[in-house]
VOGU-3710 file (C-alpha; in Angstrom, 3 decimals, decimal comma):
1> xxxxxxxxxx> -50,482/-7,634/-29,494  -51,115/-6,479/-33,145  -51,817/-2,879/-33,519  -52,503/-2,679/-37,361  -55,594/-4,196/-38,861  -55,359/-6,126/-42,111  -58,230/-7,909/-43,966  -55,694/-10,159/-45,704  -53,772/-11,386/-42,502  -55,108/-11,977/-38,985
11> xxxxxxxxxx> -53,169/-12,987/-35,781  -53,964/-16,291/-34,167  -54,026/-15,280/-30,324  -50,921/-15,999/-28,459  -49,459/-14,854/-25,191  -47,056/-11,956/-25,066  -44,940/-12,774/-21,951  -42,181/-15,596/-22,086  -39,380/-16,899/-20,050  -35,868/-17,285/-21,602
21> xxxxxxxxxx> -35,449/-20,301/-23,755  -39,253/-20,944/-23,825  -40,295/-21,864/-27,390  -41,972/-18,913/-29,080  -44,200/-19,387/-32,171  -46,153/-16,700/-33,743  -49,136/-17,879/-35,909  -51,343/-15,951/-38,480  -54,133/-16,784/-40,918  -53,784/-15,591/-44,379
31> xxxxxxxxxx> -55,166/-16,264/-47,823  -52,039/-15,482/-49,737  -48,727/-16,398/-48,089  -46,555/-15,253/-50,846  -43,677/-12,906/-49,922  -44,628/-12,753/-46,224  -41,815/-12,287/-43,811  -41,403/-11,213/-40,316  -38,833/-8,651/-38,900  -37,765/-9,245/-35,247
41> xxxxxxxxxx> -36,046/-6,548/-33,340  -34,539/-6,429/-29,858  -31,752/-4,863/-28,011  -29,253/-6,934/-29,891  -30,282/-6,146/-33,316  -32,766/-7,235/-36,044  -33,404/-10,299/-38,100  -35,831/-11,346/-40,915  -37,581/-14,609/-40,639  -39,403/-16,876/-43,084
51> xxxxxxxxxx> -42,389/-18,762/-42,218  -43,543/-22,340/-42,306  -46,854/-22,717/-44,148  -49,592/-25,226/-43,568  -52,749/-24,643/-45,410  -53,851/-21,114/-44,651  -51,722/-20,969/-41,364  -48,268/-19,483/-41,429  -45,949/-19,929/-38,342  -42,870/-18,000/-37,413
61> xxxxxxxxxx> -40,573/-19,607/-34,792  -38,252/-17,183/-32,876  -34,756/-18,473/-32,924  -32,858/-19,469/-29,683  -30,312/-16,633/-29,779  -33,293/-14,207/-29,397  -35,730/-16,176/-27,202  -32,973/-16,756/-24,756  -32,270/-12,894/-24,320  -34,637/-11,005/-21,914
71> xxxxxxxxxx> -36,355/-7,738/-22,638  -38,781/-6,477/-25,240  -38,851/-8,072/-28,794  -40,715/-6,081/-31,369  -42,087/-7,956/-34,406  -43,524/-6,720/-37,839  -45,131/-8,736/-40,354  -44,271/-7,520/-43,981  -46,043/-8,447/-47,216  -45,500/-6,729/-50,525
81> xxxxxxxxxx> -43,006/-4,294/-48,858  -45,939/-3,162/-46,669  -46,246/-3,494/-42,884  -49,389/-5,614/-42,245  -49,392/-6,302/-38,479  -46,996/-5,488/-35,664  -46,588/-6,224/-31,867  -44,113/-7,022/-29,213  -43,165/-9,798/-26,761  -41,722/-9,698/-23,280
91> xxxxxxxxxx> -39,092/-12,147/-22,278  -38,388/-12,553/-18,654  -35,283/-14,381/-17,011  -35,765/-17,971/-16,161  -36,969/-19,085/-12,622  -34,869/-22,051/-12,291  -32,185/-22,433/-9,756  -29,431/-22,463/-12,450  -28,122/-19,064/-11,343  -24,669/-17,759/-11,973
101> xxxxxxxxxx> -23,333/-15,140/-9,527  -20,674/-12,554/-10,619  -19,417/-10,685/-7,668  -16,667/-8,183/-7,212  -14,970/-6,850/-4,012  -12,740/-3,957/-3,567  -10,652/-2,378/-2,413  -8,826/-5,632/-1,379  -7,127/-3,787/1,479  -8,479/-1,516/4,036
111> xxxxxxxxxx> -7,516/-0,059/7,277  -8,906/-0,805/10,803  -11,385/1,653/12,449  -14,858/1,685/11,214  -14,202/4,565/8,821  -12,689/2,544/5,833  -14,882/-0,050/3,934  -14,900/-2,381/1,035  -17,875/-2,599/-1,408  -19,230/-6,039/-2,430
121> xxxxxxxxxx> -21,055/-5,898/-5,671  -23,303/-8,764/-6,816  -24,593/-9,334/-10,330  -26,592/-12,517/-10,651  -27,716/-13,880/-13,937  -29,752/-16,663/-15,047  -28,274/-19,772/-17,071  -28,520/-17,633/-20,338  -26,568/-14,728/-18,840  -29,658/-12,538/-18,323
131> xxxxxxxxxx> -29,816/-10,230/-15,418  -32,212/-11,293/-12,842  -35,332/-9,122/-12,342  -35,383/-6,322/-9,999  -36,528/-7,156/-6,400  -34,667/-10,591/-6,423  -33,343/-11,148/-2,959  -29,653/-11,792/-2,505  -27,412/-12,225/0,448  -23,938/-10,784/1,265
141> xxxxxxxxxx> -22,159/-12,855/3,760  -18,819/-12,051/5,360  -16,752/-13,520/8,164  -14,140/-11,808/10,576  -12,754/-13,587/13,475  -15,542/-15,635/15,171  -18,384/-13,618/13,664  -20,171/-14,423/10,410  -22,626/-11,787/9,227  -25,366/-12,164/6,456
151> xxxxxxxxxx> -27,019/-9,065/4,969  -30,052/-9,347/2,737  -29,946/-7,368/-0,452  -32,605/-6,454/-3,022  -31,513/-6,363/-6,556  -31,850/-3,035/-8,254  -30,538/-1,841/-11,494  -29,129/-5,226/-12,396  -26,882/-5,376/-9,329  -26,952/-5,624/-5,559
161> xxxxxxxxxx> -24,264/-4,118/-3,334  -23,178/-3,902/0,272  -20,519/-1,734/2,133  -18,460/-3,928/4,477  -16,868/-1,639/7,112  -13,501/-2,325/8,610  -13,526/-3,734/12,205  -11,334/-2,271/14,878  -8,772/-5,075/14,822  -6,578/-6,088/11,868
171> xxxxxxxxxx> -6,885/-9,239/10,122  -8,769/-10,695/7,117  -12,436/-10,609/6,049  -13,944/-13,319/3,879  -16,731/-12,426/1,631  -19,146/-14,294/-0,587  -22,686/-14,011/-1,877  -25,738/-16,239/-2,286  -28,731/-16,246/-4,517  -31,463/-18,809/-5,151
181> xxxxxxxxxx> -29,210/-21,484/-3,198  -26,186/-20,794/-5,418  -23,112/-19,318/-3,952  -20,269/-17,265/-5,394  -16,655/-17,701/-5,014  -14,905/-16,505/-1,932  -13,210/-13,143/-1,825  -10,567/-11,809/0,751  -9,845/-8,335/1,963  -7,050/-7,581/4,289
191> xxxxxxxxxx> -7,631/-5,162/7,289  -4,270/-3,453/7,882  -3,691/-1,491/11,131  -4,516/2,310/11,084  -1,849/4,942/11,536  0,621/4,524/14,320  0,189/6,479/17,643  3,133/8,051/19,741  5,487/5,480/21,264  8,660/5,177/23,384
201> xxxxxxxxxx> 12,178/4,317/22,536  15,196/2,818/24,532  18,901/2,159/23,916  21,600/-0,367/24,740  25,198/0,279/24,771  28,427/-1,440/26,306  29,808/1,753/27,946  29,392/5,414/27,647  32,885/6,406/26,440  33,276/8,438/23,345
211> xxxxxxxxxx> 35,591/6,129/21,556  34,196/6,312/18,069  34,306/2,634/17,988  31,319/0,951/19,767  27,694/0,849/18,545  24,676/2,057/20,382  21,380/0,315/19,636  18,091/2,248/19,708  14,724/0,277/19,836  11,172/1,221/19,818
221> xxxxxxxxxx> 8,553/-0,490/22,010  5,739/-2,142/20,249  4,333/0,563/18,004  0,589/0,307/17,695  -2,410/2,117/16,229  -5,334/3,787/18,136  -7,047/0,586/18,518  -4,256/-1,435/19,848  -3,129/-3,240/16,669  0,626/-3,719/16,090
231> xxxxxxxxxx> 1,498/-1,663/12,950  2,270/-3,435/9,798  5,695/-4,989/9,265  8,035/-2,671/7,160  6,829/0,642/8,712  9,515/3,196/8,411  10,900/4,686/11,578  13,346/7,463/11,477  15,782/7,958/14,477  17,305/11,318/14,954
241> xxxxxxxxxx> 20,120/12,270/17,339  20,820/15,898/17,960  24,303/16,493/19,579  25,439/19,457/21,849  26,287/21,467/18,758  22,948/21,138/17,147  24,140/18,710/14,495  21,661/15,968/13,727  22,531/12,358/12,987  19,879/10,095/11,278
251> xxxxxxxxxx> 19,418/6,348/11,023  16,384/4,591/9,514  14,866/1,147/10,750  11,704/-0,732/9,729  9,308/-2,558/12,102  9,037/-6,197/12,536  6,480/-7,305/14,873  5,902/-3,582/15,735  9,542/-2,921/16,847  12,066/-0,945/14,772
261> xxxxxxxxxx> 15,791/-0,737/15,511  18,630/1,585/14,375  22,282/1,739/15,265  24,638/4,752/15,743  28,513/4,722/16,294  29,713/6,541/19,444  31,052/9,973/19,024  34,858/10,521/19,038  34,706/13,141/21,741  32,484/13,879/24,767
271> xxxxxxxxxx> 28,960/14,788/23,814  25,360/15,047/24,929  22,739/13,585/22,666  18,981/14,050/22,499  17,236/11,134/20,544  13,839/11,024/19,025  12,096/8,582/16,552  9,427/9,391/14,033  6,967/7,500/11,969  6,602/10,104/9,206
281> xxxxxxxxxx> 3,426/12,085/9,358  1,700/9,989/12,025  3,540/9,463/15,272  6,694/10,382/17,246  8,532/8,962/20,360  9,406/10,303/23,469  12,787/12,154/23,708  15,808/10,353/25,556  18,904/11,932/26,582  22,377/10,334/26,896
291> xxxxxxxxxx> 25,885/11,498/27,377  29,339/10,241/26,480  32,552/10,530/28,560  36,109/11,121/27,350  37,492/7,802/26,097  41,170/8,875/25,628  42,918/8,911/28,898  46,410/10,187/27,936  48,911/10,388/24,954  52,409/11,684/24,473
301> xxxxxxxxxx> 53,514/14,565/22,317  56,912/15,159/20,653  58,520/17,444/18,223  61,099/15,841/16,067  63,602/18,604/15,063  65,213/16,445/12,293  61,984/15,873/10,366  60,082/18,939/11,553  57,282/16,628/12,532  54,794/16,898/15,547
311> xxxxxxxxxx> 54,270/13,319/16,767  51,370/12,228/18,870  52,349/8,975/20,413  51,005/6,244/23,016  47,396/7,251/22,626  45,734/5,290/25,487  41,968/4,487/25,761  39,884/4,260/28,874  41,372/0,888/30,090  44,956/1,950/29,222
321> xxxxxxxxxx> 44,642/0,013/25,962  45,869/1,293/22,707  43,266/3,377/21,103  41,486/2,068/18,138  42,502/3,032/14,746  40,576/6,158/13,426  40,625/8,342/16,262  40,578/11,946/15,016  43,634/14,058/15,821  43,480/17,799/15,313
331> xxxxxxxxxx> 46,578/20,335/15,426  46,502/24,076/15,672  49,742/26,008/15,139  50,071/29,596/16,371  53,058/31,886/15,595  54,853/34,260/18,157  52,097/36,917/17,572  49,584/34,203/18,467  48,041/34,118/14,877  46,888/30,886/13,606
341> xxxxxxxxxx> 49,153/29,752/10,815  47,945/26,036/10,405  45,049/23,869/11,217  45,202/20,183/10,235  43,529/16,934/10,963  44,490/13,198/10,791  43,453/9,966/12,377  45,369/7,622/14,549  47,037/4,527/13,349  48,517/2,041/15,971
351> xxxxxxxxxx> 47,923/4,458/18,631  49,908/7,452/17,107  49,523/10,307/14,489  52,097/12,483/12,799  51,955/16,135/11,421  54,873/17,156/9,295  55,658/20,880/9,275  57,163/21,930/6,018  60,263/24,206/6,497  59,374/25,755/3,218
361> xxxxxxxxxx> 56,179/27,071/4,758  57,164/27,720/8,308  59,779/30,571/9,152  62,372/30,049/11,835  61,086/30,843/15,427  59,035/29,697/18,095  55,455/28,355/17,760  52,711/27,300/20,143  50,862/23,929/19,281  47,534/23,014/20,399
371> xxxxxxxxxx> 46,722/19,238/19,852  43,219/17,692/20,421  42,762/13,894/20,430  39,007/12,969/20,717  38,391/15,861/23,195  41,448/15,635/25,337  43,694/18,722/24,445  47,353/19,377/25,233  49,542/22,213/24,465  53,312/22,492/23,690
381> xxxxx> 55,817/25,054/22,363  58,305/24,265/19,701  61,198/25,938/18,012  61,879/25,530/14,266  65,483/26,130/13,878
//
């Protein structure tokens, strides 16, 4: 609407509300059209237009790149560097079905339990990329399992949005949007199980002998969250075994179908273990206790005076078989005053082990020897000549 009066130029009445891409012509009556031009301004910038002239009528045609953009468009009619008339136009989005829907979903992974959620944001535009007017009705539709839910949304501040809360079960949620019979592309958010809850563990072993050779297998039951979902594959589970001396042994397993496994070697000497497993920061298992018996049944000891060597021979395991290589053998040597003068360690090889006593180190005389093979101890007395 013109807000300035001019006796030289008058506006021919025209409407002030248009739809995007509608042809817009502004006409004026004038006696002298020399030097007349129009300045158009909208949110994208300003442009100067020259008129087409027919008799005493001048016509300004708004170019497409302005008429296709919604919002207020201000015009000013200039003649002889003086503003003669001015007014404004309002351009609204088209009402055709040619709608484009930009939609976003995030985060793309959430955890089960009604506490976590993904946000579905919808930004529909007309065919010229103009935001649709406020109050436009949209729909956010999502599917999980056998259920499909549709939520109506009213456009506000250029967008519509909807929170999609995680169900109690793990799985995938498919999400899409509709507006004016048009649909968006499909999005997916993955619902992962929540934090693990306490669980149980069990073990398997061939025997309970402390032979330092066999493997004991620890397994969890199906680890689940508070809603009964099996935890995600790859969840880290730490197994901690504490022996009778308070020393802790640790092994780590990862879950597959909710079950994690870890392996420990049997100890070399009789022992009692307490074993517990942990999912760090969230859950722990019950404690299981197990014991190991002496595996070494017998062995022979001998002192070779020619080589000054203490020999541990014919180490026999629990079935009278030759003990496996690597069995720890410890020796303690005490002098006549019962003072410890040597403590050494070796491992078995082909069922025997040898400790050489250097004549340069040991004085002549009698010594008490204590030998321990995997928890089985024997004593002997020797004389170094």
